[in-house]
BAFI-3210 file (N, C-alpha, C; in Angstrom, 3 decimals, decimal comma, padded with zeros to 6 digits):
// residues 78
n [1|2|3|4|5|6|7|8|9|10|11|12|13|14|15|16|17|18|19|20|21|22|23|24|25|26|27|28|29|30|31|32|33|34|35|36|37|38|39|40|41|42|43|44|45|46|47|48|49|50|51|52|53|54|55|56|57|58|59|60|61|62|63|64|65|66|67|68|69|70|71|72|73|74|75|76|77|78]
n.u [-013,343|-010,584|-010,003|-010,802|-008,944|-006,379|-007,210|-007,996|-005,523|-004,136|-005,483|-004,839|-002,078|-001,940|-002,312|-000,889|001,178|001,541|003,207|005,448|006,228|008,412|010,040|009,684|007,454|005,489|005,328|003,747|001,196|-001,778|-001,500|000,849|004,182|007,752|008,954|006,915|006,508|008,922|008,617|006,562|007,877|009,867|008,245|007,119|009,417|010,192|007,984|007,043|005,199|002,256|-000,962|-003,499|-005,089|-005,945|-004,132|-002,134|-002,658|-001,503|000,997|002,963|001,732|000,219|-003,046|-006,646|-007,795|-005,876|-005,872|-008,529|-008,516|-006,915|-008,155|-008,719|-006,450|-004,292|-003,047|-002,800|-000,634|000,748]
n.v [001,261|001,443|-000,977|-000,812|000,951|-000,252|-001,719|000,243|001,529|-000,597|-000,946|001,472|001,199|-000,693|000,526|001,412|003,631|004,169|005,914|006,247|003,884|001,126|-001,667|-003,887|-003,095|-002,733|-005,344|-006,532|-006,211|-007,765|-010,195|-009,112|-009,533|-009,528|-008,951|-007,669|-005,548|-004,204|-003,391|-001,546|000,481|001,130|002,125|004,325|005,876|006,443|007,767|009,594|010,527|008,637|009,848|009,128|006,360|004,389|004,556|002,719|000,523|001,004|000,037|-002,494|-005,776|-005,305|-005,386|-004,691|-006,509|-006,828|-004,228|-004,107|-006,093|-004,875|-002,615|000,145|-000,362|000,463|003,677|007,179|009,561|012,748]
n.w [027,823|027,366|026,265|023,598|022,499|021,744|019,497|017,658|017,338|016,232|013,778|012,524|012,263|010,314|007,913|004,809|003,340|000,118|-001,162|000,360|001,479|002,218|000,519|002,174|003,698|001,698|000,758|002,622|001,843|000,569|-001,981|-002,924|-003,327|-002,574|-005,119|-006,595|-004,877|-005,150|-007,798|-007,497|-006,104|-007,982|-010,043|-008,742|-008,264|-010,887|-011,966|-010,166|-007,152|-006,260|-007,047|-006,437|-004,807|-006,591|-008,652|-008,272|-009,767|-012,189|-012,118|-013,484|-013,199|-010,973|-010,357|-010,613|-008,800|-006,782|-005,789|-004,857|-002,829|-000,975|-000,192|001,872|003,296|001,748|001,443|000,570|001,505|002,341]
ca.u [-012,840|-009,177|-009,931|-010,942|-007,806|-005,397|-007,781|-007,884|-004,100|-003,744|-006,022|-004,072|-000,743|-002,053|-002,367|000,398|001,280|002,292|004,178|006,632|006,490|009,577|009,728|009,187|006,096|004,608|005,180|002,722|-000,101|-002,265|-001,180|002,070|005,402|008,909|009,191|005,889|006,780|010,030|008,064|005,810|008,870|010,465|007,253|007,024|010,637|010,229|006,816|006,639|004,269|000,898|-001,869|-004,676|-004,861|-006,199|-002,969|-001,250|-002,933|-000,653|002,238|002,845|001,545|-000,721|-004,323|-007,806|-008,028|-004,950|-006,404|-009,752|-008,201|-006,178|-008,939|-008,703|-005,089|-003,463|-003,399|-001,925|-000,421|001,878]
ca.v [002,103|001,152|-002,178|-000,406|001,746|-001,025|-002,116|001,419|001,700|-001,683|-000,655|002,567|000,730|-001,556|001,358|001,498|004,777|003,660|006,912|006,264|002,548|000,355|-002,969|-004,748|-002,662|-003,021|-006,796|-006,950|-006,131|-009,019|-010,415|-008,372|-010,102|-008,633|-008,508|-006,674|-004,379|-003,491|-002,752|-000,370|001,515|001,544|002,961|005,568|006,655|006,865|008,565|010,494|009,933|008,309|010,914|008,474|004,943|003,589|004,622|001,567|-000,454|001,335|-000,719|-003,817|-006,880|-004,919|-005,171|-004,301|-007,483|-006,463|-002,993|-004,451|-006,849|-004,017|-001,403|000,541|-000,540|001,357|005,088|008,200|010,631|013,613]
ca.w [026,760|027,103|025,449|022,198|022,033|020,977|018,214|016,794|017,038|015,336|012,459|011,956|011,910|009,142|006,712|004,126|002,443|-001,033|-001,616|001,218|002,025|001,772|-000,074|003,251|004,049|000,567|000,652|003,582|001,178|-000,003|-003,390|-003,272|-002,764|-002,683|-006,500|-006,925|-004,037|-005,799|-008,993|-007,038|-005,795|-009,260|-010,725|-007,964|-008,495|-012,290|-012,344|-009,087|-006,188|-006,680|-006,640|-005,859|-004,490|-007,788|-009,547|-008,064|-010,828|-013,339|-011,945|-014,103|-012,266|-009,914|-011,029|-009,815|-007,716|-005,701|-005,214|-004,134|-001,615|-000,044|000,022|003,274|003,813|000,938|001,588|-000,003|002,478|001,948]
c.u [-011,404|-009,026|-010,011|-009,726|-006,779|-005,919|-007,668|-006,431|-003,636|-004,250|-005,222|-002,699|-000,770|-002,109|-000,969|000,337|002,158|003,281|005,455|007,052|007,725|009,108|009,105|007,753|005,113|004,351|004,169|001,325|-000,486|-001,945|000,055|003,246|006,548|009,165|008,181|006,097|007,899|009,543|007,273|006,782|009,533|009,521|007,163|008,231|010,698|009,136|006,374|005,609|002,903|-000,019|-003,179|-004,388|-004,985|-005,011|-002,016|-001,472|-002,173|000,681|002,052|002,750|000,611|-002,036|-005,439|-008,074|-007,131|-005,441|-007,618|-009,442|-007,473|-006,891|-008,977|-007,340|-004,139|-003,964|-002,382|-001,834|000,770|003,181]
c.v [001,761|-000,075|-001,818|000,311|000,920|-001,445|-000,963|001,628|000,630|-001,411|000,450|002,086|-000,174|-000,761|001,483|002,635|004,374|004,674|006,915|004,886|001,901|-000,941|-003,875|-004,387|-003,006|-004,518|-007,343|-006,886|-007,499|-009,039|-009,637|-009,028|-009,125|-008,116|-007,444|-005,400|-003,538|-002,770|-001,496|000,780|002,022|002,480|004,328|006,463|007,198|007,876|009,572|009,829|009,634|009,434|010,369|006,982|004,076|003,571|003,446|000,517|-000,134|000,591|-002,091|-004,928|-006,570|-004,566|-004,791|-005,233|-007,164|-005,203|-003,299|-005,144|-006,009|-002,688|-001,088|000,382|000,404|002,781|005,953|009,301|011,459|013,210]
c.w [026,406|026,208|023,962|021,651|021,255|019,601|017,227|016,392|016,061|013,921|011,783|011,509|010,674|007,845|006,117|003,117|001,263|-001,598|-000,789|001,707|001,398|001,108|000,982|003,617|002,931|000,425|001,658|002,977|000,625|-001,489|-003,855|-002,561|-002,937|-004,098|-006,915|-006,121|-004,647|-007,053|-008,626|-006,770|-007,072|-010,013|-010,051|-008,225|-009,922|-012,638|-011,292|-008,193|-006,809|-006,207|-006,083|-005,719|-005,744|-008,747|-009,373|-009,154|-012,120|-013,280|-012,593|-013,048|-011,103|-010,597|-010,075|-008,634|-006,517|-005,006|-004,345|-002,806|-000,567|000,214|001,515|003,929|003,081|001,126|000,853|001,040|002,023|002,597]
res [m|a|v|g|a|p|v|i|a|q|q|q|s|e|k|i|n|i|n|k|a|s|v|e|e|l|a|k|l|k|r|v|g|p|k|s|a|a|k|i|i|e|y|r|e|a|n|g|p|f|s|k|v|e|d|i|t|k|v|p|g|i|g|p|k|t|l|e|e|n|q|g|i|i|v|i|e|p]
***
């Protein structure tokens, strides 16, 4: 059982809350570099927190493919 615990902890640590993540954290997403990460934060600051994961596609340069490749990693948490 102890062998499974680190895997679960690792999966949980891979989740990125797009409402609170820093540029460095957002840049860990697939297809997102530092410039796109900064755009996500700019959008969040200008428009308020994202209400659903799909809203990330409203950020210029972030499309459905980016959302698809990061499904299960991007989360919305209070």
